[in-house]
ROLO-408733 format. One record per residue (C-alpha): residue number from 1; residue in three letters; chain; x, y, z negated. Coordinates in nm, 2 decimals. Layout:
   pos   code   unit        X        Y        Z
   NUM    ALA      A        X        Y        Z
...
//
This chain:
   pos   code   unit        X        Y        Z
     1    MET      A    12.60     1.26    -8.16
     2    ALA      A    12.25     1.40    -8.23
     3    THR      A    12.30     1.75    -8.35
     4    GLY      A    11.94     1.83    -8.44
     5    ARG      A    11.96     1.68    -8.79
     6    VAL      A    12.20     1.52    -9.04
     7    ASP      A    12.09     1.17    -9.13
     8    ILE      A    12.23     1.05    -9.45
     9    VAL      A    12.07     0.71    -9.43
    10    GLU      A    12.33     0.44    -9.38
    11    GLN      A    12.30     0.28    -9.05
    12    GLY      A    12.29    -0.09    -8.97
    13    PRO      A    12.58    -0.27    -8.80
    14    ARG      A    12.67    -0.12    -8.47
    15    GLY      A    12.67    -0.30    -8.14
    16    PRO      A    13.00    -0.40    -7.98
    17    ARG      A    13.18    -0.10    -7.82
    18    TRP      A    13.46     0.14    -7.89
    19    VAL      A    13.63     0.39    -7.64
    20    GLY      A    12.97     2.90    -8.69
    21    MET      A    12.99     2.82    -9.04
    22    VAL      A    12.68     2.96    -9.20
    23    VAL      A    12.75     3.07    -9.55
    24    LEU      A    12.46     3.22    -9.74
    25    VAL      A    12.57     3.49    -9.99
    26    ALA      A    12.32     3.59   -10.26
    27    LEU      A    12.30     3.95   -10.34
    28    VAL      A    12.25     4.04   -10.71
    29    ALA      A    12.09     4.38   -10.77
    30    VAL      A    12.13     4.56   -11.10
    31    PRO      A    11.77     4.63   -11.22
    32    LEU      A    11.66     4.99   -11.23
    33    ILE      A    11.53     5.09   -11.57
    34    ALA      A    11.38     5.44   -11.61
    35    ILE      A    11.12     5.41   -11.88
    36    LEU      A    11.08     5.72   -12.09
    37    ALA      A    10.86     5.71   -12.40
    38    ASN      A    10.65     6.02   -12.46
    39    ARG      A    10.82     6.21   -12.19
    40    ASP      A    10.81     6.59   -12.22
    41    THR      A    10.71     6.73   -11.88
    42    SER      A    10.90     7.05   -11.95
    43    LEU      A    11.23     6.87   -11.95
    44    PRO      A    11.41     6.79   -11.63
    45    ILE      A    11.34     6.45   -11.48
    46    PRO      A    11.64     6.23   -11.57
    47    THR      A    11.85     6.10   -11.28
    48    ARG      A    11.79     5.74   -11.19
    49    PRO      A    12.10     5.52   -11.20
    50    ILE      A    12.23     5.43   -10.85
    51    PRO      A    12.18     5.06   -10.79
    52    THR      A    12.50     4.85   -10.73
    53    VAL      A    12.52     4.54   -10.53
    54    ALA      A    12.77     4.26   -10.61
    55    PRO      A    12.81     3.94   -10.39
    56    ALA      A    12.80     3.61   -10.57
    57    PRO      A    13.12     3.42   -10.54
    58    THR      A    13.15     3.18   -10.25
    59    ARG      A    13.20     2.82   -10.36
    60    ASN      A    13.41     2.55   -10.20
    61    ALA      A    13.61     2.77    -9.96
    62    ILE      A    13.75     2.57    -9.68
    63    ASN      A    14.12     2.59    -9.58
    64    VAL      A    14.17     2.69    -9.22
    65    THR      A    14.54     2.68    -9.20
    66    PRO      A    14.69     2.46    -8.91
    67    ASN      A    14.69     2.09    -8.99
    68    ALA      A    15.04     2.02    -8.87
    69    VAL      A    15.41     2.01    -8.96
    70    TYR      A    15.66     2.25    -8.81
    71    PRO      A    16.00     2.08    -8.81
    72    ALA      A    16.31     2.30    -8.79
    73    ALA      A    16.50     2.30    -8.46
    74    ILE      A    16.86     2.19    -8.46
    75    GLY      A    17.13     2.35    -8.24
    76    THR      A    17.22     2.67    -8.06
    77    GLY      A    17.26     2.78    -7.70
    78    GLY      A    17.04     2.64    -7.43
    79    THR      A    16.95     2.30    -7.59
    80    ARG      A    16.76     2.23    -7.91
    81    ALA      A    16.68     1.91    -8.10
    82    LEU      A    16.40     1.80    -8.33
    83    ARG      A    16.40     1.50    -8.56
    84    VAL      A    16.05     1.36    -8.60
    85    THR      A    15.87     1.07    -8.78
    86    PHE      A    15.58     0.88    -8.61
    87    PRO      A    15.28     0.77    -8.82
    88    ASP      A    15.41     0.41    -8.84
    89    GLY      A    15.73     0.54    -9.01
    90    SER      A    15.97     0.51    -8.71
    91    ARG      A    16.19     0.81    -8.64
    92    ALA      A    16.33     0.97    -8.32
    93    GLU      A    16.53     1.27    -8.21
    94    ILE      A    16.39     1.49    -7.93
    95    THR      A    16.63     1.71    -7.72
    96    TYR      A    16.49     1.98    -7.50
    97    PRO      A    16.56     2.31    -7.33
    98    ALA      A    16.54     2.59    -7.58
    99    GLY      A    16.29     2.77    -7.36
   100    LEU      A    16.03     2.51    -7.43
   101    ASN      A    16.03     2.61    -7.80
   102    LEU      A    15.88     2.28    -7.91
   103    ALA      A    15.95     2.35    -8.28
   104    SER      A    15.69     2.63    -8.27
   105    LEU      A    15.41     2.40    -8.14
   106    GLY      A    15.36     2.20    -8.46
   107    ALA      A    15.33     1.82    -8.47
   108    ARG      A    15.03     1.61    -8.57
   109    PRO      A    14.99     1.23    -8.60
   110    TYR      A    14.77     1.00    -8.40
   111    ALA      A    14.71     0.64    -8.49
   112    SER      A    14.44     0.37    -8.46
   113    GLY      A    14.34     0.04    -8.61
   114    VAL      A    14.07    -0.22    -8.64
   115    LEU      A    13.86    -0.35    -8.92
   116    ALA      A    13.84    -0.72    -8.93
   117    ASP      A    13.46    -0.79    -8.97
   118    SER      A    13.37    -1.15    -9.05
   119    GLY      A    13.71    -1.27    -8.94
   120    GLU      A    13.70    -1.08    -8.60
   121    ALA      A    13.91    -0.77    -8.55
   122    ASP      A    13.65    -0.60    -8.34
   123    ASP      A    13.59    -0.26    -8.51
   124    PHE      A    13.84    -0.03    -8.34
   125    ARG      A    13.87     0.33    -8.45
   126    SER      A    14.13     0.61    -8.40
   127    PHE      A    14.27     0.86    -8.64
   128    THR      A    14.36     1.22    -8.55
   129    ALA      A    14.47     1.53    -8.74
   130    PRO      A    14.21     1.81    -8.66
   131    LEU      A    14.39     2.13    -8.56
   132    TYR      A    14.23     2.32    -8.85
   133    GLY      A    14.17     2.04    -9.08
   134    GLU      A    13.84     2.04    -9.28
   135    ALA      A    13.73     2.37    -9.13
   136    GLU      A    13.73     2.22    -8.78
   137    THR      A    13.55     1.90    -8.89
   138    ALA      A    13.28     2.09    -9.08
   139    ALA      A    13.22     2.35    -8.81
   140    GLY      A    12.99     2.53    -9.05
   141    ARG      A    12.78     2.23    -9.15
   142    PRO      A    12.75     2.07    -9.49
   143    MET      A    12.93     1.76    -9.59
   144    ILE      A    12.70     1.45    -9.60
   145    ARG      A    12.86     1.27    -9.89
   146    HIS      A    13.17     1.16   -10.08
   147    LEU      A    13.28     0.80   -10.01
   148    THR      A    13.58     0.80   -10.24
   149    ASP      A    13.78     1.06   -10.43
   150    ASN      A    13.98     1.15   -10.11
   151    VAL      A    13.73     1.05    -9.83
   152    THR      A    13.42     1.25    -9.72
   153    LEU      A    13.16     1.19    -9.46
   154    TRP      A    13.07     1.47    -9.21
   155    PRO      A    12.84     1.51    -8.91
   156    GLY      A    13.00     1.43    -8.58
   157    PRO      A    13.15     1.69    -8.34
   158    LEU      A    12.91     1.94    -8.19
   159    GLY      A    12.82     1.88    -7.83
   160    MET      A    12.94     1.51    -7.83
   161    ASP      A    12.62     1.30    -7.80
   162    THR      A    12.82     0.98    -7.78
   163    ALA      A    13.01     1.04    -8.11
   164    GLY      A    12.90     0.94    -8.46
   165    SER      A    12.99     1.07    -8.80
   166    VAL      A    13.34     1.16    -8.91
   167    LEU      A    13.53     1.01    -9.21
   168    LEU      A    13.77     1.28    -9.33
   169    PHE      A    14.07     1.16    -9.53
   170    ALA      A    14.26     1.40    -9.76
   171    PHE      A    14.62     1.30    -9.82
   172    GLY      A    14.78     1.59   -10.00
   173    ASP      A    14.75     1.89    -9.76
   174    TRP      A    14.69     1.66    -9.46
   175    ARG      A    14.34     1.60    -9.32
   176    ILE      A    14.30     1.29    -9.11
   177    ALA      A    13.97     1.23    -8.92
   178    LEU      A    13.83     0.89    -8.83
   179    GLN      A    13.58     0.93    -8.55
   180    ASP      A    13.29     0.69    -8.55
   181    GLU      A    13.08     0.59    -8.25
   182    ARG      A    12.72     0.69    -8.21
   183    ALA      A    12.58     0.36    -8.33
   184    GLY      A    12.77     0.41    -8.66
   185    MET      A    12.91     0.18    -8.92
   186    THR      A    12.74     0.04    -9.22
   187    PHE      A    12.81     0.18    -9.56
   188    GLU      A    13.03    -0.12    -9.64
   189    GLN      A    13.24    -0.07    -9.33
   190    ARG      A    13.29     0.30    -9.40
   191    LEU      A    13.39     0.21    -9.76
   192    ALA      A    13.64    -0.05    -9.63
   193    TRP      A    13.81     0.21    -9.41
   194    ALA      A    13.81     0.46    -9.70
   195    LYS      A    13.96     0.22    -9.95
   196    ASN      A    14.22     0.05    -9.74
   197    LEU      A    14.38     0.33    -9.53
   198    HIS      A    14.67     0.49    -9.71
   199    GLY      A    14.88     0.80    -9.62
   200    MET      A    15.21     0.92    -9.74
   201    LEU      A    15.41     1.24    -9.68
   202    THR      A    15.77     1.20    -9.58
   203    PRO      A    16.05     1.42    -9.72
   204    ASP      A    16.07     1.61    -9.39
   205    GLY      A    15.69     1.69    -9.40
   206    PHE      A    15.57     1.43    -9.15
   207    PHE      A    15.28     1.20    -9.23
   208    THR      A    15.27     0.82    -9.22
   209    LEU      A    14.98     0.57    -9.24
   210    SER      A    14.96     0.22    -9.38
   211    ALA      A    14.67    -0.02    -9.42
   212    ASP      A    14.58    -0.33    -9.63
   213    GLY      A    14.29    -0.56    -9.68
   214    PRO      A    14.08    -0.61    -9.37
   215    LEU      A    14.25    -0.32    -9.18
   216    ARG      A    14.52    -0.35    -8.92
   217    LEU      A    14.69    -0.06    -8.76
   218    SER      A    14.78    -0.06    -8.39
   219    ARG      A    15.14    -0.14    -8.31
   220    PRO      A    15.38     0.08    -8.11
   221    GLY      A    15.29     0.06    -7.74
   222    GLU      A    14.96    -0.11    -7.80
   223    ILE      A    14.72    -0.06    -7.51
   224    ARG      A    14.34    -0.10    -7.50
   225    GLU      A    14.17    -0.09    -7.16
   226    GLY      A    14.45     0.11    -7.01
   227    VAL      A    14.47     0.36    -7.30
   228    LEU      A    14.77     0.39    -7.52
   229    VAL      A    14.65     0.36    -7.88
   230    GLY      A    14.97     0.29    -8.07
   231    PRO      A    15.13     0.56    -8.31
   232    GLN      A    15.19     0.89    -8.14
   233    LEU      A    15.29     1.25    -8.22
   234    TRP      A    15.09     1.54    -8.07
   235    LEU      A    15.30     1.86    -8.04
   236    GLY      A    15.09     2.17    -7.99
   237    GLY      A    14.72     2.22    -7.93
   238    LEU      A    14.68     2.57    -8.07
   239    SER      A    14.76     2.70    -7.72
   240    ARG      A    14.74     2.55    -7.38
   241    ARG      A    15.07     2.38    -7.42
   242    MET      A    15.07     2.02    -7.56
   243    LEU      A    15.32     1.74    -7.55
   244    VAL      A    15.23     1.38    -7.65
   245    LEU      A    15.52     1.15    -7.76
   246    ALA      A    15.47     0.78    -7.82
   247    PRO      A    15.71     0.48    -7.86
   248    ILE      A    15.63     0.21    -7.61
   249    PRO      A    15.87    -0.08    -7.58
   250    ASP      A    15.96    -0.19    -7.23
   251    CYS      A    15.76     0.11    -7.09
   252    GLU      A    15.93     0.07    -6.75
   253    ARG      A    15.76    -0.26    -6.72
   254    GLN      A    15.42    -0.13    -6.82
   255    GLY      A    15.15    -0.06    -6.56
   256    GLU      A    14.97     0.28    -6.55
   257    VAL      A    14.87     0.39    -6.90
   258    ARG      A    14.72     0.71    -7.03
   259    VAL      A    14.63     0.89    -7.36
   260    VAL      A    14.30     1.04    -7.44
   261    LEU      A    14.29     1.40    -7.57
   262    ASP      A    14.00     1.63    -7.62
   263    PRO      A    13.87     1.82    -7.32
   264    ARG      A    14.06     2.14    -7.42
   265    HIS      A    14.39     1.97    -7.32
   266    PRO      A    14.36     1.78    -6.99
   267    ILE      A    14.68     1.58    -6.92
   268    SER      A    14.87     1.74    -6.63
   269    GLY      A    15.14     1.48    -6.60
   270    SER      A    15.32     1.19    -6.78
   271    ASN      A    15.61     0.96    -6.76
   272    CYS      A    15.77     0.67    -6.95
   273    ARG      A    16.14     0.62    -6.99
   274    ASP      A    16.39     0.50    -7.25
   275    GLY      A    16.12     0.34    -7.46
   276    PHE      A    15.90     0.65    -7.50
   277    TYR      A    15.59     0.77    -7.32
   278    LEU      A    15.55     1.15    -7.27
   279    ALA      A    15.23     1.33    -7.15
   280    ALA      A    15.22     1.71    -7.11
   281    SER      A    14.94     1.96    -7.08
   282    GLY      A    14.96     2.33    -7.01
   283    ASP      A    15.11     2.57    -6.75
   284    GLN      A    15.30     2.42    -6.46
   285    ASP      A    15.64     2.53    -6.57
   286    PHE      A    15.60     2.38    -6.92
   287    VAL      A    15.47     2.05    -6.78
   288    ARG      A    15.74     2.02    -6.52
   289    SER      A    16.02     2.09    -6.77
   290    ALA      A    15.87     1.88    -7.05
   291    LEU      A    15.85     1.57    -6.82
   292    LYS      A    16.19     1.63    -6.65
   293    ASP      A    16.41     1.76    -6.93
   294    VAL      A    16.29     1.63    -7.26
   295    ARG      A    16.47     1.33    -7.39
   296    VAL      A    16.38     1.11    -7.69
   297    ARG      A    16.60     0.85    -7.86
   298    PRO      A    16.52     0.64    -8.16
   299    LEU      A    16.70     0.70    -8.49
//
């Protein structure tokens, strides 16, 4: 992404390829009025009023609370369980050693899809839940424009020259970011994503996605160029510890696959068993236990 300016001119069709905040506060000074008509010099000079300064209200404050759901842990003793919902609506139960404290990490959805353009499903994009929602996406910069009532367009991530603008979807309290590529989409393509991607909150606080029209969401276990792009849950991210869970049918028969996270969380290890892929990041003890002791079963 080019960080030197914000270009709000819609770009032409992109070529084939996929894979702080400065708030100005105005100060309003109370005028000083000390005009005396026909002042008598024998009288004491009146005391001037002390000026007071009041800040103008800040508009459009941005919520910086974590953009995640914190499910309640089940069980006592040395083992705990979490019941989770993936963004495609499938559900699973995770059992793990209590010391891993997975319930405190928070869970965020990952999904992806393609926009069928002229009959060809070639416009791949992924959706993530930024750790701090709109505040993280904005990074102190102004929004470019509204696309729909719940979708806004923002400059791309700072320091990522290969990334384009970000479409930020607001579904209730959830914020879901669609990361564009540097070449960018046309206005019509952005509007198609904005109008045809839908989100829903589950009774247990998780988030699911659906699509219609020219959009198609990636299926569980779908792989593109060796990268797992099907629905996933990302546990953690606020600290070094992070655990990625993804349903992947027949994972024992799959070749080597990987997930792509931001540079803050390099994957330290992964495995695939019982129809679920697990990838862990963080300290060695956490990674070792997560890959060895965590079990996931479908519900």
